[in-house]
FITOR-924154 format. One record per atom (N, C-alpha, C, O): residue in three letters; x, y, z. Coordinates in steps of 0.2 Angstrom, whole numbers, plus 5000, padded with zeros to 4 digits. Layout:
BEGIN
AlaXYZ
...
***
This chain:
BEGIN
Met651446965332
Met651047015331
Met650446995326
Met650446975320
Ser649747005331
Ser649146955327
Ser649146995321
Ser649347045320
Asp648746945316
Asp648446975310
Asp647646995310
Asp647247015305
Arg647346985316
Arg646747025318
Arg646747075319
Arg647347095321
Met646247125317
Met646147175319
Met645747195321
Met645347155322
Ser645547265325
Ser645147285328
Ser644647355326
Ser644747395321
Ile644247365330
Ile643747415324
Ile644147475324
Ile643947525321
Gly644747485328
Gly645247555328
Gly645647525323
Gly645947575320
Asp645847455319
Asp646347455316
Asp645947455308
Asp646247475303
Leu645147445309
Leu644847465305
Leu644847535300
Leu645047535294
Thr644747575304
Thr644747655302
Thr645247695302
Thr645247755300
Tyr645747665304
Tyr646647665302
Tyr646847645295
Tyr647347665292
Ser646447595293
Ser646747575287
Ser646647605283
Ser646347655283
Ser647047575276
Ser646847655271
Ser646347615266
Ser646147645260
Met646147555269
Met645447525263
Met645047545265
Met645047555272
Leu644347555261
Leu643947595259
Leu643347555261
Leu642847585263
Ser643347475260
Ser642947425262
Ser643047385265
Ser643647385265
Tyr642647335269
Tyr642947275271
Tyr642347215272
Tyr641847235274
Arg642547155269
Arg642147105271
Arg641947085277
Arg642347075281
Leu641347065277
Leu640947055283
Leu641447015288
Leu641547035294
Gly641746955285
Gly642246935289
Gly642646975295
Gly642746975301
Gln642947015290
Gln643547065294
Gln643247125298
Gln643547155303
Val642547125296
Val642247165303
Val642047125308
Val642347135314
Glu641647075306
Glu641647015312
Glu642447015316
Glu642547035322
Asp642946995312
Asp643646985317
Asp643847045321
Asp644247045326
Ala643447095318
Ala643747165320
Ala643147165326
Ala643447165332
Ile642547165327
Ile642047185333
Ile642247125337
Ile642147125343
Phe642547075335
Phe642647005340
Phe642947025345
Phe642747015351
Arg643747065343
Arg644247085346
Arg644147145349
Arg644447165354
Thr643747175347
Thr643647235350
Thr643247235358
Thr643347265363
Leu642747195357
Leu642347155363
Leu642647105367
Leu642447075372
Gly643247085363
Gly643647035368
Gly643146975366
Gly643246945371
Ala642746945361
Ala642446915362
Ala642946825359
Ala643446835355
Gln642746785362
Gln643046705360
Gln642546655361
Gln642146655365
Asn642746615357
Asn642446565359
Asn641646545357
Asn641546525351
Ala641246545362
Ala640346535362
Ala640246595362
Ala639846615357
Arg640646635365
Arg640646715364
Arg640446755356
Arg640046795354
Ala641046725354
Ala641146765345
Ala640646735345
Ala640246775347
Arg640446675344
Arg639746665340
Arg639146695342
Arg638846715338
Glu638946705348
Glu638446725350
Glu638446825348
Glu637946865349
Val638946835347
Val639146895344
Val639046885336
Val638746925333
Lys639346835333
Lys639046845326
Lys638546825323
Lys638246855318
Phe638046765327
Phe637446785326
Phe637046855327
Phe636646885323
Arg637146865333
Arg636946955333
Arg636846995327
Arg636347025325
Leu637746985325
Leu637647025317
Leu637447015313
Leu637347065309
Lys637246945311
Lys637046905305
Lys636146955306
Lys635746985302
Arg635946955313
Arg635146955315
Arg635047025314
Arg634647045310
Leu635547065317
Leu635347165314
Leu635447165306
Leu635047205303
Leu635947125303
Leu635847125295
Leu635247115291
Leu635047155287
Ala634947055293
Ala634447015291
Ala633847075293
Ala633447095288
Ala633747095300
Ala633347165301
Ala633347215298
Ala632847235295
Asp633947235297
Asp634147295292
Asp633747275285
Asp633247325283
Arg633747235282
Arg633647195276
Arg632847215277
Arg632647265274
Ser632547175281
Ser631847135282
Ser631547205281
Ser631147205276
Ile631747275285
Ile631147325287
Ile631447355280
Ile630947355277
Gly631847365278
Gly631747385271
Gly631747465270
Gly631747495274
Arg631747485264
Arg631747545264
Arg631247555256
Arg631147505252
Arg630947625257
Arg630647665253
Arg630847725251
Arg631047765255
Ser630847725246
Ser631247785241
Ser630947835242
Ser631247885244
Arg630147835240
Arg629747885238
Arg629447915245
Arg628847945245
Thr629747905250
Thr629347925256
Thr629747985258
Thr630347995257
His629348025263
His629548085266
His629848085272
His630148135274
Ser629848035276
Ser630247995280
Ser630947975279
Ser631047925275
Glu631348005282
Glu632148005282
Glu632147935284
Glu632447895280
Leu631847915289
Leu632047855293
Leu632047795288
Leu632547755288
Glu631447805283
Glu631247755278
Glu631547735272
Glu631547685268
Arg632047805273
Arg632347815265
Arg633247785265
Arg633647785261
Arg633347755273
Arg633947735273
Arg633947665276
Arg633447635277
Phe634547645276
Phe634547585279
Phe635147595286
Phe635547645286
Ala635147555290
Ala635547555294
Ala636347545296
Ala636647575300
Phe636447485290
Phe637247465290
Phe637447435283
Phe637847395282
Phe636847475277
Phe637147465272
Phe637147535267
Phe636547535264
Ala637547575265
Ala637547615260
Ala636847625255
Ala636347665255
Asp637047585250
Asp636447555246
Asp635847515247
Asp635647515253
Ala635547475244
Ala635147415244
Ala635547365244
Ala635947345240
Pro635447325250
Pro636047275251
Pro635847215247
Pro635247205246
Pro636547175244
Pro636447135240
Pro636247075243
Pro636247055249
Gly635847025239
Gly635646955242
Gly635946905244
Gly636546895242
Arg635746865248
Arg636046825252
Arg636546785248
Arg636346765242
Gly637146785250
Gly637646735246
Gly638146785242
Gly638646755239
Val638046845242
Val638446895240
Val639046905244
Val639046875249
Asp639546925243
Asp640246945247
Asp640247025249
Asp640647075248
Ile639647045254
Ile639647125256
Ile640047155260
Ile640147135266
Lys640147205256
Lys640847255260
Lys640447305262
Lys639847315260
Phe640947345268
Phe640647375273
Phe641047435274
Phe641647435275
Thr640847505273
Thr641347555276
Thr641547555282
Thr641247525286
His642047595284
His642347585292
His641547595298
His641347565302
Tyr641247665293
Tyr640547675297
Tyr640147625298
Tyr639847615303
Glu640047575293
Glu639547525295
Glu639647485296
Glu639347435294
Ala640447465299
Ala640747415303
Ala640747455312
Ala640747425317
Phe640847515311
Phe640647565317
Phe640047555321
Phe639847555327
Ala639647555315
Ala638647565317
Ala638547485321
Ala638347475327
Leu639047435315
Leu638947355317
Leu639047355325
Leu638547335329
Leu639447375326
Leu639747375334
Leu639247415339
Leu639047385343
Ala639147485337
Ala638747515342
Ala638147465340
Ala637747465345
Ala637947445337
Ala637047425338
Ala637247345341
Ala636847305343
Val637747325342
Val638047235345
Val637947275353
Val637647245358
Ile638347335355
Ile638347355360
Ile637647365364
Ile637547355370
Leu637047405359
Leu636647425360
Leu635947345363
Leu635447335367
Leu636247295359
Leu635647235360
Leu635947225368
Leu635547215372
Glu636647225368
Glu636947185377
Glu636547235382
Glu636447225388
His636447275379
His635947335385
His635147335385
His634747375388
Gly635047275381
Gly634547245381
Gly633847285378
Gly633347285380
Leu634147305371
Leu633447335366
Leu633347295362
Leu633747255360
Pro632747295361
Pro632647235355
Pro632847255350
Pro632947315349
Gln633047205346
Gln633247225338
Gln633047255333
Gln633547275329
Lys632347275332
Lys632147305327
Lys632447385331
Lys632747425329
Thr632147385337
Thr632247465341
Thr632947475338
Thr633047525335
Val633547435340
Val634147455339
Val634347465330
Val634647515328
Val634047425326
Val633947455318
Val633747525316
Val633947555311
Thr633047535321
Thr632747585319
Thr633147655322
Thr633047715320
Leu633547635327
Leu633947705330
Leu634347725326
Leu634447785324
Met634747655324
Met635447645320
Met635247705315
Met635547755314
Arg634447675311
Arg634247715306
Arg634447785307
Arg634847815304
Arg634047805311
Arg633847875313
Arg634247915315
Arg634047975316
Val635047895316
Val635647945319
Val636247925314
Val636847925315
Arg636047885309
Arg636747885305
Arg636947945300
Arg637447935297
Arg636547995299
Arg636848035298
Arg637248085302
Arg637748115300
Gln636948085308
Gln637448115314
Gln637848075315
Gln638448095317
Leu637848005315
Leu638547965316
Leu639047965311
Leu639647975313
Glu638947965305
Glu639247945297
Glu639947995299
Glu640447965298
Ser639948055302
Ser640548095300
Ser641048075308
Ser641648085307
Ala640848045313
Ala641148045319
Ala641747995318
Ala642348005320
Pro641647925314
Pro642247895316
Pro642847955310
Pro643447955312
Ala642647995304
Ala643147995301
Ala643548055305
Ala644148065306
Glu642948105308
Glu643048175313
Glu643848145317
Glu644348175317
Cys643548095322
Cys643848055327
Cys644648055324
Cys645148075327
Leu644648015318
Leu645248005315
Leu646048075314
Leu646648065314
Lys645448125313
Lys645948185311
Lys646148215316
Lys646548265315
Lys645948205324
Lys646148215330
Lys646748175331
Lys646948115331
Asp647348235334
Asp647848205337
Asp647548155344
Asp647348175350
Pro647748075341
Pro647748035348
Pro648048065354
Pro647748065360
Asn648648085355
Asn648948105361
Asn648548165366
Asn648648175372
Val648048195360
Val647548235366
Val646948215366
Val646548255369
Leu646648155362
Leu646148115362
Leu646248085369
Leu645748085372
Phe646748075370
Phe646848025375
Phe647148035380
Phe647447985384
Asp647248105381
Asp647748135386
Asp647448115394
Asp646948145396
Glu647648085397
Glu647648055403
Glu647648115408
Glu647248115413
Glu648048175408
Glu647848215412
Glu647448265412
Glu647248295417
Arg647148285404
Arg646448305403
Arg645948295405
Arg645548325408
Leu645948215404
Leu645348195406
Leu645248205414
Leu644748225416
Arg645648195418
Arg645848205425
Arg645448255425
Arg644948255428
Gln645748315422
Gln645448385422
Gln644548395422
Gln644148425425
Gln644648355417
Gln643948355415
Gln643348335420
Gln642848375422
Ala643548275422
Ala643148265427
Ala642748305433
Ala642948345436
Arg642248275432
Arg641748315440
Arg641548285442
Arg641448235439
Pro641248275450
Pro640648235451
Pro640148225449
Pro639748275447
Gly639848165449
Gly639248135445
Gly639248125438
Gly638748095435
Met639848155433
Met640048145428
Met640048085425
Met640248045429
Ile639748055419
Ile640048015415
Ile640847995414
Ile641248035412
Ala641047925416
Ala641847935416
Ala641847915407
Ala641447875405
Phe642247965403
Phe642547935395
Phe643147925397
Phe643447925402
Ser643447905391
Ser644047875389
Ser644547905384
Ser645147895383
Ala644047955381
Ala644148015376
Ala644148075380
Ala643748085385
Thr644348115377
Thr644448195380
Thr643648235375
Thr643248275377
Glu643748195369
Glu643148235365
Glu642448165364
Glu642348145358
Pro642248145369
Pro641748085366
Pro641348095362
Pro641048155361
Val641048045358
Val640548035355
Val639748015358
Val639947965362
Val639148025358
Val638747995365
Val638247985360
Val638048035356
Leu637947935360
Leu637147915357
Leu636747925362
Leu636847885366
Val636347955363
Val635747995367
Val635247965364
Val635147975358
Ala634547915369
Ala634047885364
Ala633647905372
Ala633847905378
Ala632847915370
Ala632547935373
Ala631747905370
Ala631547925364
Gly631547865374
Gly630647855370
Gly630347815376
Gly630647785380
Leu629647825374
Leu628947815376
Leu628947725374
Leu628947695368
Arg628847695380
Arg628647625379
Arg627947615380
Arg627647635385
Asp627547595376
Asp626847555380
Asp626747515381
Asp627147485377
Ala626247445384
Ala626347415387
Ala626247335384
Ala625947285386
Val626447355376
Val626647285371
Val627547295373
Val627947255374
Gly627647355372
Gly628547365369
Gly628747435369
Gly628647475374
Tyr629147455364
Tyr629547495362
Tyr629047505355
Tyr628947465351
Asp628847595356
Asp628547615348
Asp629047645346
Asp629247695348
Gln629247615342
Gln629747645336
Gln629847715334
Gln630347745334
Glu629047745330
Glu629247815331
Glu629047865337
Glu628947925336
Gln629047825343
Gln629047875348
Gln629747885351
Gln629847925356
Ile630447855348
Ile630947845350
Ile631447895348
Ile631747875344
Ala631547965352
Ala631948005347
Ala632747985353
Ala632747975358
Ala633248015347
Ala633847985348
Ala634548045343
Ala634448075338
Ala635048055345
Ala635448095342
Ala636148085345
Ala636348085351
Ala636448085341
Ala637148095342
Ala637648155345
Ala637648205341
Cys637948155349
Cys638248225354
Cys638848215353
Cys639048155352
Gln639348265353
Gln639848275354
Gln640048315359
Gln639748365359
Ser640448305364
Ser640748345369
Ser641248375365
Ser641548345361
Ser641448435367
Ser642148465364
Ser642248505368
Ser642748545367
***
């Protein structure tokens, strides 16, 4: 049996927080990343965390987006400090890496994850409350399938939807609309 965890293992674990190395290993396992691919994912994770720090947070603003971080519950500690992540933050980092792999720019990904944090925070906990036999029921998935429908591996998936306007220079951060939607 492997001593490495996947993202699913993190969410089922009784631990309340995870070290960065544990989160990285879980993401590598979830993505099947090894060797050069694992190094690439690790680099992307470090860049995402650095971008979230560098964008910063303004506590006295009316903008909800500017008051929170994408991957940290509170202000991130300085460099060299052992950072602890919640199961949601591990999930958010995995989602952010997947968004990067779809070609979205890093700052756009961080902005998007900040924008949907409140909506997505409850998703992992809600998922854990569901019966896995119902959530991953193959027969029910076949019954739900319709022509032209996106194929899912869960009967009640959570989908991150983003739409935005793009100008000649690139993505306009303020013009991106995003929401987390759950099928029931």
